[in-house]
KESETI-473434 format. One record per residue (C-alpha): x, y, z. Coordinates in steps of 0.1 Angstrom, whole numbers, plus 2048, in hexadecimal, padded with zeros to 3 digits. Layout:
<fidos>
XYZ;...
</fidos>
This chain:
<fidos>
C2DBEBE2A;C46C04E1A;C51C10E3C;C58BECE47;C6CBE5E27;C84C02E2F;C8AC08E0A;C92BE4E02;C87BD4DE1;C71BB6DE2;C6BBA0DC4;C48B9BDD2;C3DBBFDCD;C53BC9DAF;C49BABD9A;C25BACDA6;C27B87DAE;C05B75DAD;C0EB63DCE;C16B82DE2;BF9B80DFA;BFEB5BE00;C23B5FE08;C20B7EE1D;C05B6DE32;C1EB52E3A;C39B6AE43;C4EB65E24;C5DB7FE0C;C77B81DF1;C90B9EDF1;CA5BA8DD2;CC7BB6DDB;CE3BC4DC7;CCFBE0DB6;CB3BDFD9C;CC8BDED7C;CD4BBCD6F;CF3BB7D59;CE1B9CD45;CC2B9FD2F;CB0B7ED30;C93B7BD19;C7AB70D34;C81B8CD4D;C74BAFD51;C90BBCD67;CA2BD9D59;CC5BD2D4B;CE3BE7D46;D00BF5D5B;CF7BF1D80;CFEC0AD9C;D19C01DB6;D0DBEADD2;CFFBFBDF1;D12BEFE0F;CF5BF8E26;CDCBE2E13;CE3BC2E27;CDABD4E48;CBBBE3E38;CAFBC1E2C;CB5BB2E4F;CA1BCEE5F;C85BCAE46;C84BA5E4E;C81BADE73;C66BC8E6D;C51BB1E57;C55B94E70;C5FB7CE55;C63B58E5D;C74B50E3C;C85B66E23;C93B61DFF;CB0B77DF5;CB7B7BDD0;CC7B95DBA;CCCBA2D97;CEAB92D86;D09BA7D8C;D22B9BD72;D34BBDD77;D40BB3D9A;D5EB9BD9F;D4BB84DB6;D29B8ADA5;D1CB99DC6;D22B79DDA;D31B8DDF7;D12BA3DF7;CFCB84DFA;D12B78E17;D10B99E29;CEAB99E25;CE6B76E32;CFDB7FE4F;CE9B9FE57;CC8B8CE57;CD6B71E6E;CE3B8AE87;CC1B9AE8F;CA9B7FE82;CB9B5FE8E;C99B4BE8B;C92B55E67;C98B3BE4C;CADB48E2E;CADB3CE0A;CC5B4CDF1;CBCB4CDCC;CDDB53DBB;CE9B5AD98;D03B43D89;D21B5AD92;D2FB51D70;D36B2FD7D;D4FB3BD97;D51B22DB3;D62B3ADCB;D44B52DC9;D2DB34DD0;D42B2BDEE;D3EB4EDFC;D19B4BDFB;D19B28E0A;D30B32E26;D15B4BE31;D00B2CE3A;CDFB32E28;CC4B18E2F;CBDB12E09;CD3B19DEB;CBEB20DCC;CC9B25DA9;CB0B23D8C;CB6B0FD6D;C99B24D5F;C93B0FD3F;C9DAF0D2B;CBFAECD1B;CB4AF2CF7;CA4B14D00;CBEB21D18;CD2B34CFD;CB2B45CF2;CA3B4CD14;CC0B53D2B;CDAB6ED25;CFEB64D2A;CF3B45D3D;CFBB20D36;CE6B02D3E;D04AEDD49;D12B0AD5E;CF1B0CD71;CF2AE7D78;D16AECD83;D0BB06D9D;CF3AEDDAC;D0BAD0DAA;D28AE4DBA;D11AF1DD5;D07ACEDDE;D2BAC1DDE;D38ADEDF3;D1CAE0E0C;D05AC1E0A;CF5ACDE2B;CE6AEBE18;CC9ADFE02;CCAAEBDDE;CACAF7DCB;CA4B01DA7;C87B0DD92;C7BB0ED6E;C61B1ED59;C4DB0BD3F;C39B1AD22;C57B27D0E;C57B0CCF3;C62AECD06;C51ACBD04;C49AB3D21;C67A9CD1A;C7FABAD1C;C6FAC5D3D;C74AA2D4C;C97AA1D3E;C9FAC2D4F;C91AB6D70;CA7A97D6E;CC6AACD67;CBEAC1D86;CB9AA2D9C;CDAA93D90;CEBAB4D9A;CE0AB0DBE;CC2AC7DBC;CA8ABEDD7;C8DAD8DD3;C7DAE3DB2;C63AFCDA7;C51AFBD85;C3BB18D7A;C2AB26D5B;C3EB41D48;C2BB61D44;C38B7ED2E;C42B9CD43;C2EBBCD3F;C46BCED27;C3EBB5D0C;C62BB6D00;C69B93D0D;C62B72CFE;C3DB6ACF8;C2CB4DD09;C2EB2ECF2;C15B19D05;C00B19D25;C04AF8D38;BE5AEBD4A;BE3AE6D70;BDFAC1D69;C00AC1D56;C12AD3D72;C05AB9D8A;C12A9DD74;C34AAED72;C35AB0D98;C2EA8BD9B;C4BA84D83;C62A9AD97;C59A8ADB8;C5FA68DA8;C83A73D9F;C8AA79DC4;C86A9EDC9;C7EAA5DEE;C65AC1DE6;C54ACDDC6;C3EAEBDBE;C2EAE9D9C;C11AFED8F;C08B1BD78;C0FB36D92;C2DB26DA3;C4BB3CDA4;C6EB35DB1;C67B42DD4;C44B33DD6;C3EB24DF8;C63B25DFE;C60B1DE23;C49B00E1F;C5EAF1E04;C7DAF4E19;C6CAE0E34;C66AC4E1C;C8CABDE19;C94A9AE27;
</fidos>
């Protein structure tokens, strides 16, 4: 596996995702570009934060070759947040999508982007690279956003999805949220309604689990599988094209299958 990855960083392996076997068996993987150090310190995330290294201009090609070597049918490209860069690494996303397209023309591509500080020009750079899905996670409800998400804003995230929908309505938008951080059912449904109003067509809902370091927020509540199923029914009733809702669901869970559910 390491030889085929060619030194690329996958969220699947680094985060020890519980769905790794399931996704790999379907030819799907998630790559994290832009380094391993994030400029933000969100209270749910175990990724290291601090001052990142400069971008590696050879990384897009390495990712593209890894996609080919692994024979991936669908790939998710995400990154650490790079507030230190003028465009938030939007051009790096674009280069990576372009490199993948060049040698893997049949591979589907989803980009899971940060908010770019709300900069629309950065968003346009990514959209112009023509990904199949544009994903930006709302992560949590509005009330908990200042506690859970470093430097992020609830309305700004909705704005990323809304702007993407308005600029490129042909590229479906997607978002994801964690529950178990202290929200109630009404707030979850309210957040889903806000996402749908912003043009979001695909949504994932999963159980928050505290990262291994133990320095992040503790789990407030474990939602039952039956409750996740009820939330899924509510979301589908709002008009979402595709919904994944369950304890082990993560943002990239069954990304290819969910993309096929878009009407």
